[in-house]
Each structure stands twice: as C-alpha cells, then as structure tokens.
PAMI-686034 format. One record per residue (C-alpha): x, y, z. Coordinates in Angstrom, 2 decimals, decimal comma, m for minus. Layout:
<sites>
<east->X | north->Y | up->Z>
...
</sites>
This chain:
<sites>
<east->95,63 | north->m73,58 | up->218,55>
<east->99,09 | north->m75,05 | up->218,89>
<east->100,12 | north->m77,40 | up->216,05>
<east->99,64 | north->m81,10 | up->216,65>
<east->102,78 | north->m83,02 | up->217,64>
<east->102,78 | north->m86,74 | up->216,97>
<east->105,00 | north->m88,99 | up->219,06>
<east->106,13 | north->m92,14 | up->217,25>
<east->106,81 | north->m94,94 | up->219,70>
<east->107,92 | north->m98,39 | up->218,56>
<east->107,66 | north->m101,12 | up->221,19>
<east->109,06 | north->m104,61 | up->221,49>
<east->109,19 | north->m106,53 | up->224,77>
<east->109,49 | north->m103,32 | up->226,77>
<east->107,20 | north->m104,08 | up->229,68>
<east->109,80 | north->m103,41 | up->232,39>
<east->110,06 | north->m99,65 | up->231,81>
<east->107,23 | north->m98,81 | up->229,42>
<east->104,78 | north->m97,33 | up->231,92>
<east->107,26 | north->m94,68 | up->233,10>
<east->107,84 | north->m93,58 | up->229,53>
<east->104,15 | north->m93,47 | up->228,68>
<east->103,43 | north->m91,41 | up->231,79>
<east->106,21 | north->m88,93 | up->231,00>
<east->104,86 | north->m88,43 | up->227,47>
<east->101,24 | north->m88,06 | up->228,53>
<east->102,23 | north->m85,55 | up->231,23>
<east->104,03 | north->m83,16 | up->228,87>
<east->103,30 | north->m79,46 | up->229,34>
<east->102,67 | north->m79,34 | up->225,58>
<east->99,17 | north->m80,81 | up->225,44>
<east->98,20 | north->m80,94 | up->221,75>
<east->99,70 | north->m84,36 | up->221,05>
<east->98,91 | north->m87,76 | up->219,67>
<east->100,88 | north->m90,82 | up->220,70>
<east->101,26 | north->m93,30 | up->217,86>
<east->102,42 | north->m96,70 | up->219,10>
<east->103,27 | north->m99,67 | up->216,90>
<east->104,15 | north->m102,89 | up->218,69>
<east->106,40 | north->m105,25 | up->216,76>
<east->105,25 | north->m108,60 | up->218,11>
<east->105,99 | north->m108,36 | up->221,83>
<east->105,73 | north->m111,58 | up->223,81>
<east->106,00 | north->m110,15 | up->227,35>
<east->103,43 | north->m107,91 | up->229,06>
<east->103,90 | north->m104,97 | up->226,68>
<east->100,67 | north->m105,50 | up->224,75>
<east->98,56 | north->m105,60 | up->227,90>
<east->100,11 | north->m102,37 | up->229,18>
<east->99,49 | north->m100,66 | up->225,84>
<east->95,86 | north->m101,78 | up->225,70>
<east->95,26 | north->m100,47 | up->229,21>
<east->96,71 | north->m97,06 | up->228,38>
<east->94,92 | north->m96,86 | up->225,01>
<east->91,60 | north->m97,52 | up->226,73>
<east->92,28 | north->m94,66 | up->229,15>
<east->93,85 | north->m92,00 | up->226,92>
<east->92,22 | north->m90,84 | up->223,69>
<east->95,54 | north->m89,36 | up->222,51>
<east->96,88 | north->m92,87 | up->221,90>
<east->96,65 | north->m94,54 | up->218,49>
<east->97,68 | north->m98,16 | up->218,93>
<east->98,70 | north->m100,71 | up->216,29>
<east->100,00 | north->m104,27 | up->216,50>
<east->102,13 | north->m105,94 | up->213,82>
<east->101,13 | north->m109,51 | up->213,00>
<east->104,79 | north->m110,44 | up->212,58>
<east->108,05 | north->m108,85 | up->213,66>
<east->109,31 | north->m106,50 | up->210,91>
<east->112,37 | north->m105,00 | up->212,61>
<east->113,01 | north->m101,56 | up->214,02>
<east->113,66 | north->m99,45 | up->210,91>
<east->110,62 | north->m100,82 | up->209,09>
<east->108,50 | north->m100,44 | up->212,20>
<east->109,64 | north->m96,86 | up->212,66>
<east->108,77 | north->m96,12 | up->209,03>
<east->105,34 | north->m97,63 | up->209,69>
<east->104,84 | north->m95,61 | up->212,87>
<east->105,60 | north->m92,27 | up->211,25>
<east->103,26 | north->m93,14 | up->208,35>
<east->100,44 | north->m93,21 | up->210,90>
<east->101,39 | north->m89,80 | up->212,35>
<east->99,11 | north->m86,92 | up->211,40>
<east->100,84 | north->m84,09 | up->213,27>
<east->102,65 | north->m81,08 | up->211,86>
<east->105,65 | north->m82,26 | up->213,86>
<east->106,87 | north->m85,72 | up->214,86>
<east->108,91 | north->m86,63 | up->217,92>
<east->110,67 | north->m89,97 | up->218,35>
<east->110,41 | north->m91,92 | up->221,57>
<east->112,28 | north->m94,93 | up->222,87>
<east->110,22 | north->m97,34 | up->224,95>
<east->112,34 | north->m97,21 | up->228,09>
<east->113,35 | north->m93,56 | up->228,59>
<east->111,78 | north->m90,82 | up->230,71>
<east->110,97 | north->m87,42 | up->229,21>
<east->111,27 | north->m84,20 | up->231,17>
<east->107,84 | north->m82,59 | up->231,21>
<east->108,83 | north->m79,54 | up->229,14>
<east->110,68 | north->m81,49 | up->226,42>
<east->108,16 | north->m81,06 | up->223,60>
<east->107,45 | north->m77,45 | up->224,48>
<east->111,12 | north->m76,48 | up->224,31>
<east->111,81 | north->m78,39 | up->221,10>
<east->108,80 | north->m76,81 | up->219,42>
<east->109,79 | north->m73,34 | up->220,61>
<east->113,31 | north->m73,69 | up->219,22>
<east->112,89 | north->m75,51 | up->215,90>
<east->112,18 | north->m72,30 | up->213,97>
<east->111,98 | north->m72,86 | up->210,22>
<east->114,27 | north->m75,88 | up->210,40>
<east->113,13 | north->m79,37 | up->209,49>
<east->114,69 | north->m81,01 | up->212,53>
<east->115,86 | north->m80,15 | up->216,01>
<east->117,75 | north->m82,47 | up->218,34>
<east->118,66 | north->m82,12 | up->221,98>
<east->120,75 | north->m83,82 | up->224,64>
<east->119,97 | north->m86,56 | up->227,14>
<east->121,24 | north->m87,69 | up->230,52>
<east->122,02 | north->m91,41 | up->230,83>
<east->120,46 | north->m93,40 | up->233,65>
<east->120,65 | north->m97,04 | up->234,67>
<east->117,72 | north->m99,41 | up->235,08>
<east->116,89 | north->m98,00 | up->238,52>
<east->117,02 | north->m94,35 | up->237,39>
<east->120,45 | north->m93,62 | up->238,87>
<east->122,51 | north->m91,11 | up->236,90>
<east->125,43 | north->m92,78 | up->235,13>
<east->127,36 | north->m89,54 | up->234,76>
<east->127,28 | north->m89,40 | up->230,98>
<east->125,36 | north->m87,41 | up->228,40>
<east->124,61 | north->m88,20 | up->224,76>
<east->126,27 | north->m84,97 | up->223,59>
<east->129,22 | north->m83,22 | up->225,12>
<east->128,18 | north->m80,32 | up->227,32>
<east->129,97 | north->m77,89 | up->224,97>
<east->128,54 | north->m79,37 | up->221,75>
<east->127,58 | north->m76,77 | up->219,15>
<east->126,25 | north->m77,43 | up->215,67>
<east->128,03 | north->m74,40 | up->214,24>
<east->128,37 | north->m74,18 | up->210,47>
<east->129,27 | north->m77,81 | up->209,85>
<east->128,03 | north->m79,49 | up->206,69>
<east->127,06 | north->m83,04 | up->205,70>
<east->130,68 | north->m84,22 | up->205,76>
<east->130,53 | north->m84,15 | up->209,56>
<east->127,87 | north->m86,90 | up->209,41>
<east->129,77 | north->m89,37 | up->207,24>
<east->131,91 | north->m91,04 | up->209,89>
<east->129,79 | north->m90,59 | up->213,01>
<east->126,35 | north->m89,42 | up->214,04>
<east->125,41 | north->m86,69 | up->216,51>
<east->121,64 | north->m86,83 | up->215,97>
<east->120,11 | north->m89,40 | up->218,30>
<east->116,53 | north->m90,36 | up->217,50>
<east->115,11 | north->m90,15 | up->221,01>
<east->116,19 | north->m86,48 | up->221,25>
<east->114,55 | north->m85,28 | up->218,02>
<east->111,54 | north->m83,36 | up->216,83>
<east->111,06 | north->m82,89 | up->213,10>
<east->108,61 | north->m81,24 | up->210,76>
<east->106,43 | north->m83,23 | up->208,39>
<east->108,20 | north->m81,23 | up->205,65>
<east->111,16 | north->m83,57 | up->206,18>
<east->109,20 | north->m86,74 | up->205,41>
<east->109,43 | north->m86,69 | up->201,59>
<east->113,22 | north->m86,35 | up->201,87>
<east->113,87 | north->m89,17 | up->204,36>
<east->111,41 | north->m91,65 | up->202,83>
<east->111,91 | north->m94,47 | up->202,31>
<east->114,09 | north->m95,04 | up->205,35>
<east->116,77 | north->m97,67 | up->204,59>
<east->115,96 | north->m101,11 | up->205,94>
<east->119,43 | north->m101,42 | up->207,47>
<east->121,70 | north->m99,01 | up->209,29>
<east->120,57 | north->m96,43 | up->211,82>
<east->117,41 | north->m94,49 | up->210,99>
<east->118,49 | north->m91,47 | up->213,08>
<east->121,85 | north->m91,27 | up->211,31>
<east->119,88 | north->m91,18 | up->208,06>
<east->117,42 | north->m88,45 | up->209,05>
<east->120,15 | north->m86,37 | up->210,68>
<east->122,29 | north->m86,56 | up->207,56>
<east->119,38 | north->m85,52 | up->205,32>
<east->118,45 | north->m82,53 | up->207,48>
<east->122,11 | north->m81,50 | up->207,70>
<east->122,61 | north->m81,91 | up->203,96>
<east->119,86 | north->m79,36 | up->203,32>
<east->120,98 | north->m77,06 | up->206,16>
<east->117,60 | north->m77,39 | up->207,86>
<east->118,75 | north->m78,58 | up->211,26>
<east->119,37 | north->m77,03 | up->214,66>
<east->120,36 | north->m78,20 | up->218,13>
<east->119,20 | north->m77,33 | up->221,63>
<east->121,96 | north->m78,63 | up->223,86>
<east->119,83 | north->m79,25 | up->226,93>
<east->119,17 | north->m82,61 | up->228,55>
<east->115,45 | north->m83,13 | up->227,98>
<east->115,45 | north->m86,93 | up->228,25>
<east->116,61 | north->m89,45 | up->230,83>
<east->118,00 | north->m92,10 | up->228,50>
<east->118,00 | north->m95,53 | up->230,08>
<east->120,96 | north->m97,88 | up->229,58>
<east->120,30 | north->m101,47 | up->230,64>
<east->121,14 | north->m105,06 | up->229,76>
<east->118,77 | north->m105,29 | up->226,79>
<east->119,24 | north->m101,76 | up->225,42>
<east->120,98 | north->m101,06 | up->222,12>
<east->123,65 | north->m98,91 | up->223,78>
<east->124,51 | north->m101,51 | up->226,41>
<east->127,28 | north->m103,10 | up->224,38>
<east->129,14 | north->m99,78 | up->224,30>
<east->129,34 | north->m99,77 | up->228,08>
<east->131,69 | north->m102,76 | up->228,01>
<east->129,24 | north->m105,29 | up->229,37>
<east->129,30 | north->m107,49 | up->226,28>
<east->132,46 | north->m109,00 | up->224,87>
<east->132,85 | north->m107,56 | up->221,40>
<east->135,46 | north->m105,87 | up->219,26>
<east->134,12 | north->m102,32 | up->219,47>
<east->136,50 | north->m100,97 | up->216,83>
<east->135,57 | north->m103,69 | up->214,36>
<east->131,86 | north->m103,10 | up->214,95>
<east->132,35 | north->m99,37 | up->214,55>
<east->134,12 | north->m99,94 | up->211,23>
<east->131,18 | north->m102,00 | up->209,98>
<east->128,71 | north->m99,31 | up->211,05>
<east->130,62 | north->m96,58 | up->209,22>
<east->131,04 | north->m98,75 | up->206,15>
<east->127,31 | north->m99,50 | up->205,95>
<east->126,25 | north->m95,93 | up->206,53>
<east->128,68 | north->m94,53 | up->203,96>
<east->127,08 | north->m96,91 | up->201,47>
<east->123,54 | north->m95,87 | up->202,47>
<east->124,21 | north->m92,13 | up->202,61>
<east->125,76 | north->m92,29 | up->199,16>
<east->122,40 | north->m93,50 | up->197,86>
<east->120,47 | north->m90,45 | up->199,10>
<east->118,25 | north->m89,43 | up->196,20>
<east->118,82 | north->m85,66 | up->196,44>
<east->122,62 | north->m85,64 | up->196,47>
<east->124,32 | north->m83,25 | up->194,11>
<east->126,49 | north->m85,09 | up->191,62>
<east->129,74 | north->m83,80 | up->193,12>
<east->128,68 | north->m84,84 | up->196,63>
<east->127,55 | north->m88,26 | up->195,43>
<east->130,94 | north->m88,75 | up->193,77>
<east->132,80 | north->m87,68 | up->196,92>
<east->130,85 | north->m90,03 | up->199,21>
<east->131,33 | north->m92,84 | up->196,71>
<east->135,10 | north->m92,33 | up->196,71>
<east->135,19 | north->m92,20 | up->200,51>
<east->133,14 | north->m95,40 | up->200,75>
<east->135,39 | north->m97,20 | up->198,28>
<east->138,48 | north->m96,09 | up->200,17>
<east->137,01 | north->m97,05 | up->203,52>
<east->135,70 | north->m100,39 | up->202,27>
<east->138,83 | north->m101,71 | up->200,59>
<east->141,36 | north->m103,81 | up->202,44>
<east->144,43 | north->m102,25 | up->203,97>
<east->145,35 | north->m98,60 | up->204,32>
<east->143,96 | north->m96,02 | up->201,91>
<east->146,25 | north->m93,17 | up->200,89>
<east->143,19 | north->m91,32 | up->199,58>
<east->141,47 | north->m91,54 | up->202,96>
<east->144,65 | north->m90,54 | up->204,81>
<east->145,12 | north->m87,47 | up->202,62>
<east->141,44 | north->m86,53 | up->202,88>
<east->141,31 | north->m86,70 | up->206,67>
<east->144,66 | north->m84,99 | up->207,07>
<east->143,64 | north->m82,07 | up->204,85>
<east->140,01 | north->m81,74 | up->205,99>
<east->140,13 | north->m83,13 | up->209,53>
<east->138,01 | north->m80,33 | up->211,03>
<east->135,26 | north->m80,77 | up->208,42>
<east->134,85 | north->m84,49 | up->209,07>
<east->135,54 | north->m84,55 | up->212,83>
<east->134,42 | north->m81,17 | up->214,23>
<east->133,74 | north->m82,60 | up->217,69>
<east->137,19 | north->m84,08 | up->218,23>
<east->140,13 | north->m82,15 | up->219,64>
<east->142,13 | north->m79,87 | up->217,37>
<east->145,07 | north->m81,62 | up->215,75>
<east->147,95 | north->m80,36 | up->213,66>
<east->151,03 | north->m81,82 | up->212,01>
<east->152,06 | north->m85,30 | up->213,13>
<east->149,08 | north->m85,68 | up->215,46>
<east->146,66 | north->m85,17 | up->212,59>
<east->148,63 | north->m87,49 | up->210,30>
<east->148,78 | north->m90,18 | up->212,97>
<east->145,02 | north->m89,95 | up->213,47>
<east->144,38 | north->m90,20 | up->209,73>
<east->146,57 | north->m93,30 | up->209,44>
<east->144,97 | north->m95,02 | up->212,41>
<east->141,48 | north->m94,19 | up->211,18>
<east->142,16 | north->m95,62 | up->207,73>
<east->143,41 | north->m98,90 | up->209,20>
<east->140,96 | north->m101,74 | up->208,59>
<east->139,85 | north->m104,03 | up->211,40>
</sites>
C-alpha cells in the first residue's frame, strides 16, 4: 500500500474559496490521504462548510480552536495531528492540480522535503502571469547561506517526511514557518525541488501576498528589511547549528540589525555574493560592490 500522506490545512475566514480547495485536495490521483483541518476561530461561513465536508468524507479530521492562536501556532497544532508518513501543506484558497501529491511523492526520494512551483491566479481564477519560482530555478548545490536573506521554499508547494518533524519543532511563534522548515531541510542537505507548477496560488485582497502586488500602501523595502532581520535572529537559534555556522549567522544578524551601513556585511556580500544570492543575476566588480552597499543600507 502507498504510504499515507497527511494534508495540513489551517483555516480562518476562508469561506469564499474554501470549497474549491477542498475539492481539489479530495480529487487527487494519490488516494491514500488524510486531510487534517484546524480552524482558528472563523466567524464567516467557514465552519459550516468544513462540517459539511467532514460529514461526507471520512478522510477529513476536523478540529476547531476555542480562541484564535495565530497561523504559526495553528500550523504547529495541525501537523501534530497528522499521522501520515508524509505531510503536505495547503493554503485555504488555492487550487491543486490533481497529480500534485503523486508527483511530489514520486520525486522526494530520500530527502526530507520537496517543494515545487505554483502559478498565480486572481480571485476569479484568471492567470496573473507570474509564478512563485522563476521558470529556470534550480536548487543546485547551494547551502544554508542561500536561505538567510530570502526564502525560496513556499509552504503551499511542499511535501515533507515525518523524519523532518523533530528538527523543525518547535516552530517559532513569529516569522515565516516555511522559511524555517526550508532552512532546516537545506541546512541538512535533505531537500529537493520539482520546478513544475502544481498549484494555482490565489492572490486576492485578503491574502498574505496581496501587499506585494502594490495594492496596499506600504514601504516594501522597509518591511522586507524587518522580515530579514527577524528571520536572521530566528535561524540563528536553530538548535542543530554547528558552532561555526551559529557564529556566522550571529555576526550577520548583528551587522544587519545595527544602524547605518555595515562594512562587514558589504565585504561579506561582495566576496560571497553567489553563495547568498544564487538566484540573482551574476555580478562582478563595481556592480557587485554597489549591490552590497545598497543591501547593507538600513531603511
């Protein structure tokens, strides 16, 4: 028999698009699944939809939080209820291609985690013309340093083995849970990528990614700086870091966190640009120096 795959789905006021996502999960070609859903105090029609589906499909394990605990804590709770050999993460408003789980399972090998790509759609399922990963993205031989300043592992594209759980637990209460699990899998070289779009990822007015589409007035660069700063702090606390790596991340965090330019950060990025930014264009000489100076500038 095929191994059991658990799908961890956290819901919160997702009634508008939830049924399409539930249908796409339940209609996967990979049939040995359980769908673990934890609702975090929805006040719209989400709970009613979930109860209707749970009454109809025995694969669904449904839980309701008495109070809202926030996404990271709710995700930690959801995966604690998963009993499968593998766990896939689902957003509440996407649509999965029917062969998504089958392909991820076929390609994970002996890795702890596999991630894929997704095509962005709007609230009426029209293609936006953007993907989560670049079409030519390759994981290559990059190491954990490539996950310090930005994240390529998006939660809704992932499947991971239960062997990863002791390493990622407890998930930090703040920051991005998928940045955390991607970093951990990359740190131990137990990660792979299937660069195929297996998810239609919905971008709409209440979605997390909406602000990056320019529909909300915000200083994107300042917000990005705060995200990096927080995640450098969190990643530096990972319990299985080698001492030299812990020291390096600590120095990078201190340099990034302090006010003004950091000569240490400028030198580091200039010398090791390709290790920290493998997905950006190749730079040499003045172009690389200019990038390092701009990046080290505080917002």
